[in-house]
N, C-alpha and C positions, 0 to 999 in steps of 0.2 A: 398552663398546658405545656408538658415537656416537648422538647424539640423532636421531630421525627428523624432528623439526622443531626448527630453531634460529632464534630471533628475537634480533636484536642492535640495541639502541638505536633501536627502532622509534618513529617519530613520525608523526602525521597531523594537520595543521592545514588547515582548510577556508578558502576564499577570504574568508569573512566574519570570519576571525580566530579561530573556535572551534577549540580544540585537543581532539581526540577521543582521541588517544593521545600520551603524553608519556614518551619515553625508556624504552620497554618492552623488557626482555630476558628471554628464557624459553627453556629447553630442555625438550622433551617426549620422553620415552623411548618406544621401540617397545613396544607391547603393554600400555601402562598406560591407565587411565581417569583423566583429569584433569577436575575440575569447576571451572568458572570462575564465581565468585559476585560479585555486585555489584548495586547499586541500578539502577533505570532510568536510562539515559543515562551509565552508568559507562564504557562503551567496549568492552563484551564483544562485541557484534555487529560493531563496527568492526574489532576485532582479528581475528576470524574472517574477515571479508570481505577484509582485507589478505592474510592467509595464503593464502586461496583465490584470490587474484588478481582479486577483484571491485572492490577499491578500491586506488588507487595511493598508497603511503606518500609522505610528504614528507621522511622521514629514516630511516636505518637499513637493515638487510638481513634477509631471511628466506630460509632454505633448507628444502626439503622433500625428504627422501630424498637429500640432497646436491645437489639442483637449486635454483638461484636462481629465485625466483618471477618475476623480470622477464626475465632473459636466457634462462632455460630454462622458460618458462611451461608449455608443453604437457607436458613430462616431469613437472613438479611437480604440475600439475593432475590428471594421469592417476592419481596415487596417492591422490587425495582424493575422498571422497563427502561431499556437503553436504546437510543437511536444514535449510532456512531456517525462520524463524519464520512467514513468510507462506505461505499455501497457494497455490502457483502451479503448477497443472496444467491441461492442456487439458480443458475441461468436457465436450466431446462425444466425446472419445477413450475407448476402452475401457482398462481397467486393464492388461491384458496388452500391448496395443499401446504404452501409455505406457512400460512398463519396457523393451520391445524397442527403442523409439526412443532412450531414454537410453543403453542399452548401445551402440547403434550410433554415437552421438555421440562416443564415446571410441575408435572404431575397433575395437571388439571383435567377433570373429566370433559369429554367432548361437549361443546355448547355451540351448535350451529347458529342459534339466534344471536348470541353475542358476537360471533365472528361476522355475521351479516351486518349487524349494527355498526361495527368498526369499519368494515369495508364501505358501507354506504356513506358513513360520515366522511370518509376520505375520497369519495367519488371513485371507488375502485370496484364496486359491486358488478358493474357491467364488464369488468376485466377479470373476474374471478377465475375464469377458465383459460386465461391467456398465460403463456409461458413468460417468465420474468425477462428473458432475453429479448422479447419482442416489445417491451415497454420503453418509453422515453426515460431519460435521466430523472426528470421530475416525478414521473409515476413510480419509478423504482424507489425513490426516496419516500414516497407515500407507503410503499410496501414495507419499508423499514419501520415506519411508525406503526403500521398495522401489526407487524411482528411484536413490537415492543408492548402493544396494548392487548395482545391476544390472551394473556394470562391474568388480566384485570389487576395490574399493579397499583399500589397506593402512591408510588413515586415514579415520575417520568423524567429521565435525563434526555435532553435534546442538544446534541453537540453539533453546532452549525447546521440546523435542520433545513434551512432554506437556501443553502449554498447551491447555486446552479438551477434554482427553481424559478419559473416565470412568475410574473406578478399575480396572475389569477390563482395559480396553485398556492402561492404564498398566502394570499388572503384566505383561502379555504383552510389552510393549516392553522392560521392564527385564530380563525373562528372555532376550530376544533379545540385548540389550547384553552380558549376561554370557557368552552363547555366543560372540559375536563376539570378546570379549576373550580367551576361552579359545582361540580359533582364531588369536590373534596380532594381531588388528586393534587399532590404537591409536584410542582414543575420547576426544574432547574435547567436553564438553557444557556448556551454560549452562542454568541452571534457577532458577526461583523457589521450587521445592519443596526447601527446604534439607534436609529429612529424607531425600530421595532421594540427594542428594549425600553425606550422612553415611553412608548405607547402601552406595552403589555405588562411590564414588571411591577410588582409591589415593592421589591427591594432591589438594589443594585450592589453588586460586589465588583471591585476593581482589583485585578491581580496583575503583577508585573515582576519579572525576574524571580518567580517562585514565591513571592511574598504577597499576602493579602493586604492591600493598602487600606481598604475600608469596606464595610458592608453597612449600607444606610438605606432607610426608607427613601424611595425615589423623590417624593415631594420635598422631604426634609433636606435631602442632599442638594436639590436644586436651589432651595432657599439659602442653604448654608454656603455653598460654593459658587452658586450662579451669580452673574453680574448682569447689570442692565446697561443699555446704551441709549443715551439721549442724542438724537440727531436734530440739529438746529438748522432749519432751512433759512437762508439769508435772502434779503431783498436784492442785494447786489453782491456779485462774486468777489472773492479776494484770493490772493496768491499765497499768503502765509498767515500764520496766527499772529495777531498783534502782541507785542511784548507785554502789554498790560494783562494779557490773558494766559501768559506762559505757565503759571502755577497750576492750571487746570489740565495740562497735558492733552490739549485738544488736537484732533487731527482734521486736516482739510479733506473733504470728500466732494464727490459729484462735480468735478471740474471747478472747485472753488465756490460752489453754490451752497455748501453745507459744512457745518462743523460737527464732529462727533465727540461726545463726552461719555466715558465709561465710569461707572460708579458702583460701589459695593451696596448690595441690597440690605445687608445687615448692619451697615454703619448707622450711628445715631443721627448723623447729618449727611445728606447727600451732596450738599454744596450747590444744588441747582439754583436756589433763590439768589445766592451771591453771584453765581455765574451769570444769570440773566441780568442782574443789576449792573455787573461789570461790562457786559456786552453793550448795554445801552450807553454807559459812560464812554466806551470806546467808539461810539458812533455807528455801531452795527445794528441795522434794523432786522428784526426777525419776521419771516413770513409764516413759518409753521414749525411745529414741534412733533416729533414722534419718538416712541420708545420701543425697544426690542429687548427680549431676555436672552441670555446665553442658552444654547442648547446643551443637551446631555453630552453630545460629542465634544463640545468645547470644554466642558467640565472634565470629561475623561482625559482629553489630551493634556490639560493643565496638570492633572494628577500624575500622569505618566512622565511628563517633562520634569516635574519636581523630583521624581524618583530616579531620573536618569543619572 
């Protein structure tokens, strides 16, 4: 199946010489959720803006549904719904009128049933006759999503969609994202809530300083770059790691009542069996063992640090 979005050697350098995107290539498959992670200023919003036709690239090509974003702009843009970071809605307009107007901008015939479905899914139906200026920040962000979905796009971009949104609204939004994905909508999101990307995304892309460091299946990424930690709870506390155990790079934790051992999940040998044997020879008695896996946040931070 061909990619619904294809980015090739994309670059964006501004007049002041700042390079926001540097030779980015990326294929996004239809019906997947792709999470783009990166620190502030990494290039996430610029990449989205170029794909959506809001920013002109200085190099490379982008096709959306087979349409070139420059030579076939209208056809490409019609496939896309965009939820920007900034809340940009007409303050004195009513919610229902806002969504009707957005649908009309894309040349779509009126469809009150579809707009009602979208507003109900976002818990906005009871606010349909409320002026935007009277809504809370979280509800305004929901209106942005309703606008983006008004013309039934095949692709939805969510640029920091849950910024400033309370926990309940956030849960509702992610429930909607799951439903959209189940209906075949392709979703690309940027987020600072890495735990949400870990929970929701099919693939993870990491971008920093305008360069795409990797795009990987989430589970494969965790297996490839994730590490495990073995925490060894001791019968008696100690103040430092015995010299006989120095080669394991252990750290003392829990006020001396535990030793922590980090190991690579992809290694042929973890070294745990030798470690436990050497613990016994060093006269240390083990009370309990527990393991934890590194989170996506730790994997992300390690990638960015490597690129620093």
